[in-house]
N, C-alpha and C positions, 0 to 999 in steps of 0.2 A: 762194248761196242757191238759185239755180235748179237746181243739181245735186242738191239735196235733195228736189226736186219733179220726179221723172222724167216726169210727164205734162205738164209745163209749167205755166205760171201766167199768168193774164190781167193786164191793166194795173191794174185796180182792186186786185186782191189783191197784186200786186207793190208798189204804192205803200204799201199797208197794212203789208206785211212789212218794207219798207225804211224806213218811217217818214217818207218824203217822196218827191218826184218826181225827185230827183237821178239816179235810175237811168236816166232817159230819155237823158241825155247819153251815158252809157256804152253804152247799147244801140245807139245810132246808130253809134258807133265799131266795136262788135263786129259789127254787121250789115254794115258796109262791108268788113270783113275776112272775111266769111262764117263767123264763129264763133258767131253767135247766129241761131237760126231763129225767124222770126216767121210765124205762119200764122193764117188765119181758121178758127175752130172750126166745122166743117160741121154738127155735131150741134146746137150752140147756135144756129147761123144758121137751121136748119130749124125748131127748136122755138120760138125766141123771135122769129124774123124780124129778128134784129139781128146785126151783124157784131162778134163778140167776138174780139179779137186775143189769141193765146196765144204765149208765148215759151218757148223751151227752148234748152239748150246742146247742142252736139255731145258725144258720150260722152268724147272725149279732153279736152275743155275741163272737163267735170265733174271728172275726175281731177286735172287741173292746178289747178283752183280749190281742191279739197280739200287738195292738198299745200301750198297757201299759208296755209291756216288753221291756227292753233294748236289744240291739243286743247280748250282752254277756250273758244275762240271757236266751234269747231265745236259743242260742247255747247250753248253759248248759242243758236246758230242753230237747232239741233234743238229746243230748248225753245220758242223763239218760234214755230216752225212747229207744234209740238204744241198750243200755246195757241191758235193761229190755227184749227186744225182742230177743236179742242174747242169753240171759240166758234161755228164754222160748224154743227157738229152739234147744238149746244144750242139 
């Protein structure tokens, strides 16, 4: 799912998109292997005076993750993200 969001995603939005907080367990494993990038968003930190963590995958991990998803699953994930952005914009 992160590969479909090239700018990364924050914790709150990732929990919403995944439907639960089970992603946290997997994120720790991926970070230990240096496959997941976690950073503090400097723009949001300056604007909101809060530390918002954003997560993104390395480009080769995006390709690998996409290769594991079936076409139907990929379409389902795309639709969930589109619904998510529609709700944010509305």
